[in-house]
C-alpha positions in Angstrom: 117.3 77.3 135.2 113.9 76.0 134.2 113.4 75.2 130.5 110.9 77.7 128.8 111.7 77.1 125.1 113.0 74.1 123.1 115.7 75.4 120.9 115.8 72.2 118.9 112.1 72.6 118.0 112.7 76.2 117.0 115.7 75.3 114.8 113.9 72.3 113.3 111.1 74.6 112.1 113.4 77.4 110.9 115.8 75.2 108.9 114.1 71.8 108.1 110.4 72.8 107.8 110.6 76.3 106.4 114.0 76.3 104.9 115.2 79.7 106.1 118.6 79.2 104.3 116.7 79.7 101.0 116.7 83.4 101.9 120.5 83.7 102.0 120.6 83.6 98.2 119.1 87.0 98.0 121.2 90.1 98.1 119.4 91.5 101.1 120.3 88.6 103.3 123.6 87.6 101.6 125.6 88.7 104.7 124.1 85.8 106.6 124.2 82.0 106.7 122.9 79.3 109.1 125.9 79.6 111.4 125.6 83.4 111.7 121.9 83.1 112.6 122.6 80.4 115.1 125.2 82.6 116.8 122.7 85.4 117.0 120.0 83.2 118.4 122.4 81.7 121.0 123.3 85.2 122.1 119.6 86.0 122.5 119.1 82.8 124.5 122.0 83.7 126.8 120.5 87.2 127.2 117.1 85.7 128.0 118.6 83.3 130.6 120.6 85.9 132.3 118.6 89.1 132.1 114.9 88.3 131.3 113.9 85.0 133.0 115.2 85.8 136.5 112.9 88.8 136.8 109.8 87.3 135.3 107.9 86.4 138.5 109.3 89.5 140.3 107.5 91.7 137.8 104.2 90.0 138.5 104.7 90.4 142.3 105.8 94.1 142.0 103.7 95.4 139.1 104.4 98.6 137.1 102.4 101.4 138.7 101.8 105.1 138.6 103.4 107.2 141.5 104.0 110.9 141.8 103.3 111.6 138.2 105.6 108.8 136.9 105.4 105.2 135.9 107.5 102.9 138.0 108.7 99.6 136.4 111.1 96.9 137.3 114.8 97.9 136.8 115.2 94.9 134.5 113.3 96.9 131.9 116.0 99.5 131.7 118.8 96.9 131.6 116.9 95.1 128.8 116.5 98.2 126.7 120.2 98.9 127.1 121.4 95.4 126.3 118.8 95.0 123.6 120.2 98.0 121.9 123.8 96.7 122.3 122.8 93.3 120.8 121.1 95.0 117.9 117.8 93.1 118.5 115.6 96.2 118.6 116.1 96.9 114.9 117.5 93.5 113.9 115.4 93.2 110.7 115.8 96.8 109.5 118.2 98.0 106.8 121.8 98.3 107.8 121.9 101.9 106.6 119.1 102.7 109.0 121.0 101.2 111.9 119.6 97.7 111.7 121.2 94.3 111.2 119.1 93.4 108.1 118.4 89.9 109.4 115.6 87.9 107.9 112.3 88.5 109.6 112.2 84.8 110.5 115.4 85.3 112.6 113.9 88.5 114.2 110.7 86.7 115.2 112.7 83.7 116.5 114.7 86.0 118.7 111.6 87.7 120.2 110.0 84.3 120.6 112.9 83.2 122.8 112.8 86.4 124.8 109.0 86.4 125.3 109.1 82.8 126.4 111.6 83.8 129.1 109.7 86.9 130.2 106.7 88.1 128.3 106.6 91.4 130.1 109.9 92.9 128.8 110.2 92.3 125.0 107.1 94.5 124.3 109.1 97.6 125.3 111.7 96.6 122.7 109.3 95.5 120.1 107.1 98.7 120.2 110.2 100.8 120.0 111.3 98.8 116.9 107.8 99.2 115.3 107.7 103.0 115.9 111.2 103.4 114.5 110.2 101.4 111.4 107.3 103.8 110.7 109.7 106.7 110.8 112.2 104.9 108.6 109.5 104.0 106.1 107.6 107.2 105.9 109.4 110.0 107.8 111.6 112.6 106.3 115.4 112.8 106.7 115.2 115.1 109.8 112.9 112.7 111.6 115.1 109.8 110.8 118.3 111.5 111.9 116.7 112.9 115.1 114.9 109.9 116.4 115.7 106.5 114.9 119.3 106.0 116.1 118.5 106.5 119.7 115.4 104.3 119.4 117.3 101.4 117.9 120.1 101.9 120.4 117.7 101.5 123.3 118.2 104.9 124.8 114.7 106.1 123.7 111.5 104.1 123.8 108.8 104.2 121.2 105.0 103.6 121.2 101.9 103.5 119.0 99.1 105.8 120.1 95.7 104.9 118.6 93.0 104.2 121.2 91.0 107.0 122.8 88.5 106.9 125.7 85.4 107.5 123.5 86.5 105.5 120.4 88.0 102.2 121.5 88.7 100.1 118.4 86.6 102.5 116.2 89.4 104.6 114.9 87.1 106.7 112.7 85.9 108.3 115.9 89.2 109.6 117.2 89.2 113.3 118.2 92.8 114.0 118.9 93.5 117.1 116.8 96.6 118.5 115.1 96.7 122.3 114.6 99.1 123.5 111.9 101.8 126.0 113.0 103.7 128.5 111.0 107.0 126.6 111.3 105.5 123.5 109.7 105.0 121.6 113.0 101.6 120.9 114.6 100.2 121.5 118.0 98.7 118.2 119.2 95.8 118.1 121.6 93.9 115.0 122.9 94.1 111.8 125.0 95.2 108.3 124.3 94.6 105.3 126.4 95.9 101.7 126.7 99.4 102.8 125.5 101.7 99.9 126.1 105.2 100.9 127.3 104.1 104.5 127.3 106.4 105.8 130.0 108.9 104.9 132.7 112.0 106.2 134.3 114.5 104.0 132.5 114.5 105.7 129.1 115.6 109.2 128.5 112.8 109.9 126.1 109.7 108.4 124.5 108.8 108.8 120.8 105.1 108.5 120.4 103.6 107.7 117.0 100.2 109.4 117.3 97.1 109.2 115.1 95.4 112.6 115.0 93.0 114.6 112.8 94.4 117.8 111.3 92.1 120.7 112.0 89.4 120.7 109.3 90.2 117.2 108.0 87.5 115.0 106.6 85.5 112.9 109.0 86.2 109.1 109.3 89.4 107.2 108.7 90.2 109.2 105.6 90.9 112.3 107.7 93.5 110.7 110.0 97.2 111.6 109.9 100.3 110.3 111.7 102.6 112.3 113.9 105.8 111.9 115.8 105.1 113.4 119.2 108.0 112.9 121.7 107.7 113.2 125.4 110.7 115.6 125.2 111.3 117.5 122.0 114.7 118.4 120.7 115.3 122.2 120.9 118.7 124.0 120.4 120.6 120.8 121.1 118.7 119.9 124.3 115.6 117.9 125.2 112.8 120.0 126.7 109.3 118.8 128.0 106.8 118.6 125.2 103.6 118.8 127.2 102.9 115.0 127.1 101.5 114.1 130.5 101.3 110.6 131.9 97.9 110.6 133.6 98.0 107.0 135.0 98.7 103.4 134.5 96.1 100.7 134.1 96.4 97.8 136.6 95.9 94.5 134.8 95.2 90.9 135.6 98.3 89.8 133.7 101.5 91.1 132.1 101.8 93.3 135.2 105.4 94.3 134.5 104.4 95.7 131.1 103.0 99.2 131.8 99.8 100.4 130.1 99.5 104.1 130.2 97.0 106.9 129.8 98.6 109.9 128.0 97.4 113.4 127.7 98.8 115.6 124.8 98.7 119.4 124.9 96.9 119.9 128.2 98.8 123.2 128.4 98.7 123.9 124.6 102.4 123.1 124.2 102.7 119.6 122.6 104.5 119.7 119.3 104.2 117.0 116.7 105.8 116.4 113.3 103.8 115.0 110.4 104.9 111.6 109.1 104.5 111.3 105.4 101.5 112.9 103.8 98.4 114.3 105.5 95.4 112.0 105.8 97.3 108.8 105.2 98.1 108.1 108.9 95.9 105.0 109.2 97.5 103.5 106.1 100.9 104.1 107.5 100.0 102.8 111.0 98.6 99.6 109.5 102.1 98.7 108.5 103.1 98.7 112.2 99.8 97.2 113.2 100.2 94.2 110.8 103.7 93.7 112.3 102.3 94.0 115.8 99.5 91.5 115.1 102.0 88.9 114.1 104.0 89.8 117.2 101.0 89.3 119.4 100.5 85.8 118.0 104.2 85.1 118.5 103.9 86.4 122.1 101.0 84.0 122.8 103.0 81.1 121.4 105.9 82.1 123.6 103.8 82.0 126.7 102.3 78.6 125.7 105.8 77.3 125.1 106.9 78.3 128.6 103.7 76.9 130.2 104.1 73.6 128.3 107.6 73.1 129.6 106.6 74.0 133.2 103.7 71.6 133.2 105.8 68.9 131.5 108.4 69.2 134.1 105.8 68.9 136.9 104.2 65.9 135.2 107.6 64.2 135.0 108.3 64.8 138.8 104.9 64.4 140.5 103.9 60.9 141.6 100.2 60.2 142.1 98.0 57.1 141.8 98.7 53.9 139.9 98.2 52.8 136.4 95.2 50.6 135.6 95.8 47.0 134.8 94.0 45.3 131.9 91.4 43.9 134.3 90.5 47.4 135.5 92.2 47.1 138.9 95.1 48.8 140.6 97.8 47.3 142.8 97.9 49.6 145.8 101.1 47.8 147.0 103.0 49.3 144.0 104.7 52.7 144.3 102.8 55.6 142.9 103.4 56.3 139.2 104.3 59.7 137.8 101.3 61.5 136.5 102.8 61.7 133.0 101.9 58.0 132.8 98.2 58.7 133.1 96.5 58.9 129.7 94.4 62.0 130.4 97.5 63.9 131.6 99.3 62.8 128.4 96.3 64.0 126.4 96.6 67.5 128.0 100.4 67.6 127.4 100.0 66.5 123.8 97.3 69.1 123.3 99.7 71.8 124.5 102.5 70.6 122.3 100.2 70.3 119.2 98.8 73.8 119.7 102.0 75.7 120.5 104.3 74.0 118.0 101.6 74.3 115.3 101.0 78.0 116.1 104.8 78.6 116.1 104.9 77.1 112.6 102.2 79.5 111.4 104.2 82.4 112.8 107.3 81.2 111.0 105.4 80.6 107.8 104.0 84.1 107.9 107.4 85.6 108.6 108.8 83.6 105.6 106.2 85.1 103.3 107.1 88.6 104.6 110.8 88.0 103.9 110.1 86.6 100.4 107.7 89.5 99.7 110.6 91.9 100.4 113.0 90.3 97.9 110.7 89.1 95.1 109.4 90.8 92.1 106.5 90.6 89.6 104.0 87.7 90.1 106.1 86.2 93.0 105.9 89.5 94.8 102.1 89.6 94.4 101.8 86.0 95.6 103.8 86.5 98.8 102.0 89.8 99.5 98.6 88.1 99.2 99.7 85.1 101.3 101.1 87.4 103.9 97.8 89.4 104.0 95.8 86.2 104.3 97.8 84.6 107.0 98.4 87.7 109.2 94.9 87.6 111.0 95.3 83.9 111.4 98.8 84.2 112.8 97.5 86.7 115.4 94.2 84.9 116.3 94.9 81.2 116.4 97.7 81.6 118.9 95.8 84.1 120.9 92.8 81.9 121.3 94.2 78.3 121.2 97.4 78.9 123.1 95.2 80.2 126.0 93.4 76.8 125.9 96.8 75.2 125.9 98.0 77.1 128.9 94.7 76.3 130.7 95.4 72.6 130.1 98.8 73.1 131.5 97.4 74.5 134.7 95.0 71.6 134.8 98.0 69.2 134.7 99.1 70.6 138.0 95.7 70.1 139.6 95.2 72.2 142.8 98.8 73.4 142.7 98.2 75.0 139.3 95.7 77.4 141.0 98.2 78.4 143.6 100.7 81.3 143.3 103.5 79.0 144.4 103.5 77.7 140.8 103.9 79.7 137.6 101.1 78.3 135.5 98.5 80.7 137.0 100.7 83.6 135.9 101.0 82.3 132.4 97.2 81.9 132.2 96.7 85.5 133.4 99.4 86.8 131.1 98.0 85.2 127.9 94.5 86.3 128.4 95.2 89.8 126.9 96.5 88.4 123.6 93.1 88.0 122.0 92.4 91.6 122.8 95.7 93.3 121.8 96.0 94.9 118.3 92.5 94.2 117.2 90.3 91.7 119.0 89.4 88.2 117.7 86.2 89.5 116.3 88.0 92.3 114.4 90.6 89.8 113.1 87.9 87.4 112.0 85.9 90.0 110.1 89.2 91.1 108.5 89.8 87.5 107.4 86.4 86.8 106.0 85.4 90.3 104.9 88.6 91.5 103.3 91.3 88.9 103.0 89.3 86.0 101.6 87.6 88.3 99.0 90.6 90.4 98.0 91.4 90.2 94.3 88.4 87.8 93.8 89.8 85.2 96.1 93.3 85.1 94.6 95.0 84.8 98.0 93.0 81.7 98.8 94.0 80.2 95.4 97.7 80.8 96.2 97.2 79.3 99.7 95.5 76.2 98.2 98.4 75.7 95.8 100.9 75.9 98.7 98.9 73.4 100.7 98.6 71.1 97.7 102.4 71.2 97.1 103.0 70.0 100.7 100.2 67.4 100.5 102.0 65.9 97.5 105.3 65.8 99.4 103.5 64.0 102.3 102.0 61.4 99.9 105.5 60.0 99.3 105.4 58.4 102.8 102.8 55.7 103.4 102.4 56.6 107.0 101.4 60.2 106.1 99.0 59.4 103.1 95.8 59.2 105.3 96.6 62.6 106.8 97.3 64.3 103.5 93.9 62.9 102.4 92.2 64.3 105.5 93.7 67.7 105.0 92.5 67.8 101.4 88.9 67.0 102.6 89.0 69.8 105.1 90.2 72.2 102.5 87.3 71.3 100.3 85.0 71.8 103.2 86.3 75.4 103.6 85.5 76.0 99.9 82.0 74.5 100.5 81.3 76.9 103.4 82.5 79.9 101.4 80.2 78.8 98.6 77.3 79.0 101.1 78.3 82.3 102.6 79.4 84.3 99.5 75.9 84.8 98.1 75.1 86.8 101.2 77.9 89.2 100.4 77.0 89.4 96.7 73.4 90.3 97.7 74.7 93.1 100.0 73.7 91.2 103.1 77.1 91.9 104.7 75.9 91.6 108.3 74.7 88.2 107.6 77.8 87.3 105.7 80.1 88.3 108.6 77.8 87.4 111.6 79.7 84.1 112.2 83.2 85.3 111.1 84.8 84.2 114.3 83.6 80.6 113.7 85.0 80.8 110.2 88.3 82.0 111.7 88.3 78.9 114.0 87.7 76.6 111.0 90.1 78.2 108.6 92.9 78.5 111.2 92.5 74.9 112.3 93.0 73.8 108.6 96.0 76.1 108.3 97.6 74.6 111.4 96.7 71.1 110.1 98.7 72.1 107.0 101.7 73.1 109.2 101.6 69.8 111.1 101.7 68.0 107.8 104.7 70.0 106.8 106.5 69.2 110.1 105.7 65.5 109.9 106.9 65.3 106.3 110.2 67.0 107.3 110.5 64.7 110.3 109.7 61.6 108.2 112.3 62.6 105.6 114.9 62.9 108.3 114.0 59.5 109.6 114.1 57.8 106.2 117.4 59.5 105.2 119.1 58.9 108.5 119.5 62.6 109.3 120.9 62.8 112.8 120.6 66.5 113.3 118.2 65.6 116.1 117.4 62.3 117.8 115.1 59.6 116.3 112.7 60.2 119.3 112.6 63.9 118.4 111.5 63.2 114.8 109.1 60.5 115.8 107.4 62.9 118.3 106.6 65.2 115.4 104.8 62.5 113.5 103.0 61.4 116.7 101.8 64.9 117.4 100.5 65.3 113.8 98.3 62.2 114.4 97.1 63.7 117.7 96.3 67.1 116.1 94.3 65.4 113.3 92.3 63.2 115.7 91.5 65.8 118.4 91.6 69.2 116.6 91.2 68.9 112.8 88.1 66.8 113.3 86.4 69.9 114.8 86.3 71.5 111.3 83.3 69.4 110.4 81.1 70.7 113.3 82.2 74.3 112.6 81.3 73.9 108.9 77.9 72.5 109.9 77.2 75.6 112.1 78.4 78.0 109.4 76.1 76.5 106.8 73.1 76.4 109.0 70.3 78.7 107.7 69.2 79.9 111.2 70.1 83.5 112.0 70.2 84.0 115.8 72.7 86.8 116.5 71.6 89.7 114.2 69.7 92.5 116.0 66.0 92.5 114.9 63.2 94.8 115.8 62.2 92.5 118.7 65.1 92.3 121.2 65.6 88.7 122.3 68.5 89.2 124.6 67.1 90.0 128.0 
């Protein structure tokens, strides 16, 4: 069995960097301790080894497809839904009274990280089902909960989120799917949805679609959007009957070929029944709960792929002999045996880049999950703090992994040279699979505008103040170790540079020049997220240094030293890029805003 995830690194982050055991003091998580979480994660690793990883390449070679009006997927999808339900992983973080395990979100994300590293095609089916069930739990009435949630969390029924339409894309204010009120309190749904991940297949008895639609006569724009439960088969007199939800096709993709992406038609024959979730015209607000969870999940998925790619390229580099090392006089001794390519500096640079990016991105996901857990159990000012920190980090937790982990996987392919480009080796599949992540659940451009346009400015910058305080606290902890002092100082300088850039940009927003303010939001995202990952590496290096100084033998000395070494690598090769990004962001030239004279030709 090839290694696709490092469980020591995962546990190091969960317990020594982010202190997940702090959560067990709260009533919500009091049923758990470190041993219980470890048992759960070990069961997920066994499940991933036995049921997910073996079918990973098969799913790429035999993609999900549309045939005779149905979506055909690999049989492993059905087995995974069944076993995922038995393990409780679908609703692991949900309340026990709702059928969940009430695990901390950090443990939930860790479980999915392991599964996605093993096979990034399958966990999406489970995760979307969990997200759809959560919306019903949070906003649906008792009947909806009793009718749908149990079978979803048990893995018998699948769940989806249906937002995108052919004419609207990411512009949700332009959706036209319509809900017509009926005398019995239900709604007749009519419209089309595209790019619906996990939208249909033969291995689940039913699919529960969470559909955004506009009630007939509702206001235009996003304020007129409502949320509906629209199952493929509706319950009627104790039976399931077809609900006029037609699967029109499946999109064939360059990657994640085992994860079906469907085109659904609702109410073609005027017979699609939907049930309103919550109140009318609040559908987008409700859906954003699921979308925020999904955005963190997309970032986590990208980290998972980068983890698997790193271990595949590392294994290759440790086994592939080629060339000889240079001597100090610049010559090579051709009489010597060839050296392993891991001994060449440029290969080591590419491997370290992969490690620095994927472990740093994993730490951001874990940090974000921790804030979500703390938000759920805290009150008063602490609740506000964790809510704002969660809001601020969510677009970063989605975007940094989606963009930079693709770069990491690309470097992994490069390590293999020509073999990396061949289908005999898995790196080319990882590169194709990860490419979608910067598009899923709001593109990089959308996330970047959310960060700069909404999250940075919310409550007059209070979220940024809280973040700066968190970073400062960890910088002070790092300053207790002489080896880390220079890096704490560098991080402080970069944080000040972010503030300087915002000081330059904010006047545009204050003058109402919002297009100018947001025109380079993606570059601001790059800068801000690089600083955030720099913070995470300082946290990891501090935890590792503390372990080395105190003689903590949870992991080997080499393990802890590798964290400190990778911190130094990240600061030299990645954090240094913040300066050039700041220079671009503060440049007065405006070159991308449409003017009367079109200059793109």
